C-alpha positions as CSV (number, residue, x, y, z in Angstrom):
1,M,16.3,19.6,7.8
2,G,12.8,19.2,6.3
3,K,11.3,16.0,5.0
4,R,11.3,15.1,1.4
5,P,8.5,13.3,-0.6
6,I,9.0,9.7,-1.6
7,L,5.7,9.6,-3.5
8,Q,4.4,12.4,-5.7
9,V,1.1,12.2,-7.5
10,Q,0.5,14.9,-10.0
11,D,-2.9,15.6,-11.7
12,V,-3.6,11.9,-12.2
13,H,-6.7,10.9,-14.2
14,K,-8.0,7.4,-14.8
15,W,-10.9,6.2,-16.9
16,Y,-12.5,2.8,-17.3
17,G,-14.4,3.3,-20.6
18,R,-16.7,6.2,-20.0
19,T,-16.4,6.1,-16.2
20,Q,-13.8,8.4,-14.7
21,V,-12.5,6.8,-11.5
22,L,-9.6,9.3,-10.7
23,N,-10.2,12.9,-11.4
24,G,-7.1,15.1,-11.0
25,I,-5.4,13.5,-8.0
26,N,-2.6,15.5,-6.4
27,M,-0.9,14.3,-3.3
28,A,2.5,13.6,-1.7
29,V,3.8,11.2,1.0
30,D,7.0,12.1,2.8
31,V,9.8,9.7,3.6
32,G,8.9,7.9,6.9
33,D,5.4,9.1,7.0
34,V,2.1,7.0,7.1
35,T,-0.8,8.3,5.0
36,C,-4.2,6.7,5.4
37,L,-6.7,6.9,2.5
38,I,-10.4,6.8,3.7
39,G,-13.7,7.2,1.9
40,P,-16.7,5.4,0.7
41,S,-16.4,2.3,-1.5
42,G,-15.9,3.3,-5.2
43,S,-14.2,6.5,-4.4
44,G,-11.0,5.5,-6.3
45,K,-8.7,4.6,-3.4
46,T,-7.8,1.1,-4.6
47,T,-7.4,2.3,-8.2
48,L,-5.0,5.0,-7.0
49,L,-2.8,2.4,-5.2
50,R,-2.8,0.2,-8.3
51,C,-1.8,3.1,-10.5
52,I,1.1,3.9,-8.1
53,N,2.8,0.6,-8.8
54,H,1.6,0.4,-12.4
55,L,-0.8,-2.4,-12.0
56,E,-3.2,0.0,-13.7
57,K,-2.2,2.6,-16.4
58,V,-3.1,6.2,-15.9
59,N,-4.7,8.2,-18.7
60,S,-2.9,11.4,-17.8
61,G,-0.8,12.8,-15.1
62,R,2.5,11.6,-13.5
63,L,3.4,9.4,-10.5
64,Y,6.9,9.6,-9.0
65,V,8.4,7.3,-6.4
66,D,11.8,8.5,-5.1
67,G,11.9,11.0,-8.0
68,A,11.5,8.5,-10.8
69,L,8.4,7.8,-12.9
70,V,6.8,4.4,-12.4
71,G,6.1,2.5,-15.6
72,Y,6.8,5.4,-17.9
73,G,9.6,7.4,-19.4
74,E,9.5,11.1,-20.6
75,D,8.9,11.4,-24.4
76,G,8.9,15.1,-25.3
77,D,5.9,16.6,-23.7
78,G,4.3,13.2,-23.1
79,L,5.1,9.8,-21.7
80,R,5.9,6.4,-23.2
81,E,5.3,3.2,-21.4
82,L,8.4,1.2,-20.5
83,K,9.1,-2.4,-21.2
84,E,8.0,-4.8,-18.5
85,K,11.5,-5.5,-17.3
86,Y,12.0,-1.9,-16.5
87,V,8.5,-1.6,-14.9
88,A,9.3,-4.7,-12.7
89,R,12.5,-3.0,-11.6
90,A,10.6,0.1,-10.5
91,R,7.8,-1.9,-8.9
92,A,10.4,-3.8,-6.8
93,Q,10.8,-0.6,-4.8
94,I,7.1,-0.6,-3.9
95,G,5.7,-3.2,-1.6
96,M,2.0,-4.1,-2.0
97,V,-0.3,-5.9,0.4
98,F,-3.6,-6.8,-1.1
99,Q,-7.1,-7.5,0.4
100,Q,-7.0,-11.2,-0.6
101,F,-3.4,-12.0,0.4
102,N,-2.4,-13.2,-3.1
103,L,0.0,-15.8,-1.9
104,F,1.1,-18.6,-4.1
105,H,-0.8,-21.6,-2.8
106,H,1.6,-24.2,-4.0
107,M,4.5,-22.6,-2.1
108,T,5.2,-22.6,1.6
109,A,5.3,-19.3,3.6
110,L,9.1,-19.3,3.3
111,Q,9.0,-19.9,-0.5
112,N,6.4,-17.1,-1.0
113,I,8.7,-14.7,0.8
114,I,12.0,-15.5,-1.0
115,E,10.4,-15.7,-4.5
116,G,10.8,-11.9,-5.2
117,P,14.2,-11.3,-3.6
118,V,15.7,-14.3,-5.5
119,G,13.7,-14.2,-8.7
120,V,13.4,-10.5,-9.2
121,K,16.4,-8.9,-7.4
122,G,18.8,-11.8,-7.8
123,E,19.7,-12.1,-4.1
124,P,21.6,-15.3,-3.0
125,K,19.1,-17.9,-1.9
126,D,20.8,-18.5,1.5
127,A,20.7,-14.8,2.4
128,A,17.1,-14.5,1.2
129,I,16.1,-17.5,3.4
130,E,17.8,-16.0,6.4
131,H,16.1,-12.7,5.9
132,A,12.7,-14.4,5.3
133,R,13.0,-16.3,8.6
134,A,13.8,-13.1,10.4
135,L,10.7,-11.5,8.8
136,L,8.5,-14.4,9.8
137,A,9.6,-14.0,13.4
138,R,9.0,-10.2,13.1
139,V,5.4,-10.8,12.1
140,G,4.8,-13.4,14.8
141,L,5.1,-16.5,12.6
142,A,8.5,-18.0,13.7
143,G,8.6,-21.7,13.0
144,K,5.8,-21.6,10.4
145,D,8.1,-21.3,7.4
146,H,7.1,-24.7,5.9
147,R,3.4,-24.1,6.3
148,F,1.3,-23.8,3.1
149,P,-1.3,-21.0,2.9
150,R,-4.1,-23.5,3.4
151,Q,-2.5,-24.5,6.7
152,L,-2.6,-20.8,8.0
153,S,-5.5,-18.7,9.2
154,G,-6.5,-15.6,7.2
155,G,-4.6,-13.4,9.6
156,E,-1.5,-15.5,9.4
157,Q,-1.7,-15.5,5.6
158,Q,-1.9,-11.7,5.6
159,R,1.1,-11.5,7.9
160,V,3.0,-13.7,5.4
161,A,2.0,-11.3,2.7
162,I,3.4,-8.4,4.7
163,A,6.6,-10.3,5.3
164,R,6.8,-11.0,1.6
165,A,6.5,-7.3,0.7
166,L,9.1,-6.3,3.3
167,A,11.5,-8.9,1.9
168,M,12.0,-6.7,-1.1
169,R,13.3,-3.9,1.1
170,P,10.9,-1.4,-0.5
171,K,11.1,2.3,-0.3
172,L,7.3,2.6,-0.1
173,M,4.6,0.1,1.2
174,L,1.0,0.1,-0.1
175,F,-1.8,-1.6,1.8
176,D,-5.1,-2.1,0.1
177,E,-7.7,-2.6,2.9
178,P,-5.4,-5.3,4.5
179,T,-8.0,-6.4,7.1
180,S,-11.2,-6.3,4.9
181,A,-11.1,-10.1,4.1
182,L,-10.5,-11.1,7.7
183,D,-12.8,-12.4,10.4
184,P,-13.2,-9.7,13.1
185,E,-11.1,-11.5,15.7
186,L,-8.1,-11.7,13.3
187,V,-8.1,-8.0,12.4
188,S,-6.2,-6.9,15.5
189,E,-3.2,-9.2,14.9
190,V,-2.7,-7.8,11.4
191,L,-3.1,-4.2,12.5
192,E,-0.5,-4.8,15.3
193,V,2.0,-5.9,12.7
194,I,1.3,-2.8,10.6
195,R,1.8,-0.7,13.7
196,G,5.2,-2.3,14.2
197,V,6.2,-1.6,10.6
198,A,5.1,2.0,10.9
199,A,7.1,2.3,14.2
200,D,10.2,1.1,12.3
201,G,9.9,4.1,10.0
202,M,8.6,2.5,6.8
203,T,6.8,4.9,4.5
204,M,3.3,3.7,4.0
205,L,0.1,4.5,2.1
206,I,-2.8,2.6,3.6
207,V,-6.4,2.3,2.3
208,T,-8.5,1.4,5.4
209,H,-11.9,1.5,6.9
210,E,-10.4,1.2,10.4
211,M,-10.8,4.8,11.6
212,N,-9.3,4.3,15.1
213,F,-6.3,2.7,13.5
214,A,-5.9,5.6,11.0
215,R,-6.2,8.0,13.9
216,E,-3.5,6.2,15.8
217,V,-0.8,5.5,13.1
218,A,-1.3,8.2,10.4
219,D,0.7,11.3,9.9
220,Q,-1.9,12.5,7.4
221,V,-5.3,11.3,6.4
222,V,-6.8,11.7,2.9
223,F,-10.6,11.6,2.4
224,M,-11.6,10.6,-1.2
225,E,-14.9,10.6,-2.9
226,G,-15.9,10.3,-6.5
227,G,-12.3,10.0,-7.7
228,R,-11.3,13.3,-6.1
229,I,-9.4,14.2,-2.9
230,V,-12.0,16.1,-0.8
231,E,-9.9,16.8,2.3
232,T,-6.4,16.2,3.7
233,G,-5.1,16.8,7.1
234,P,-3.5,15.4,10.3
235,P,-5.8,12.8,12.0
236,S,-6.5,15.1,14.9
237,K,-7.8,17.8,12.5
238,L,-9.6,15.6,10.0
239,F,-11.4,13.4,12.4
240,D,-12.2,15.9,15.1
241,D,-12.7,19.1,13.1
242,P,-13.1,18.3,9.4
243,A,-13.4,21.4,7.2
244,N,-15.5,19.8,4.5
245,A,-19.2,19.0,4.9
246,R,-18.9,15.8,3.0
247,T,-16.1,14.6,5.2
248,R,-18.2,15.4,8.3
249,S,-21.2,13.5,6.8
250,F,-19.0,10.4,6.0
251,L,-17.4,10.3,9.4
252,S,-20.7,10.8,11.2
253,R,-22.1,7.7,9.4
254,I,-19.0,5.7,10.2
255,N,-19.1,6.6,13.8
256,R,-22.7,5.9,14.1
C-alpha cells in the first residue's frame, strides 16, 4: 500500500508589496516522511512554512493538510478566508517550532506546554500535565517543569518549544531553522531530539542549514531559490549528484 500526502502545496504565490517571495510552489509531503528545505537566505523557505499554517496569507494557490484547506474555504472558483476560530482549529493540527523559541516568558516550561492542549483543544488539565511531563522527559528535560525560560539555556528552551508543539498531537510538524539561534555547542542536543521525533514517525518539514543533518534524516530534500523550487530529490541524489547547476553551486559553497 502506497504512501499518501499529508501536505499538498499547489501553485502557491505570495507577494509582499511588489516583491514576489513565492512563485508557483508545488510540493507534497507524505505521511511519516521528513522533508528538508534548503537554500540561500531570502529564498522563501520561512515564508512557505508560515503560509502552510496560515501565519501568512497566500495571494493565490492552495495548501492542504490532511486533505483540508488551511485558513480558507472554497467559494465558487475562489477561496474565502475563514474566521479565526476555524483557522485555529486547523492550525492545531500543525506543530510549529520557530528560530527564536517563542516561549511565554512569564510561564514555566510545564505551563508553556499545557497552554495549547488545555486552552485550544480543551483537554483536562490533569491529563495535559501528565502528557507534558512525559514530553519533557522525552526531550531530556525531566525535572525542569517548573523552570522559567530565563532559567534555561537556549538549547533547553528550544527543546521545550519542541515538546510544546508535540503536546498538540499534530499531524505535521514544521521547523523553521530550529538551531540557527543557538550557540554551536547547543546545536547537537536539539538536532538529537529532532532525530528522535523523526524516528517515532512524525511527519516533518524542516528548514535547515545543517546539511549533514538533512542528509541523515530526510526522505526528500527540496532546494529553493528566488521563491521557486529548483530541485527535489532524495538526499543521496540531491547532495551527491544534483541535476541543477544552481544546486551544485550552492552546495559547493556550503561544503567549502
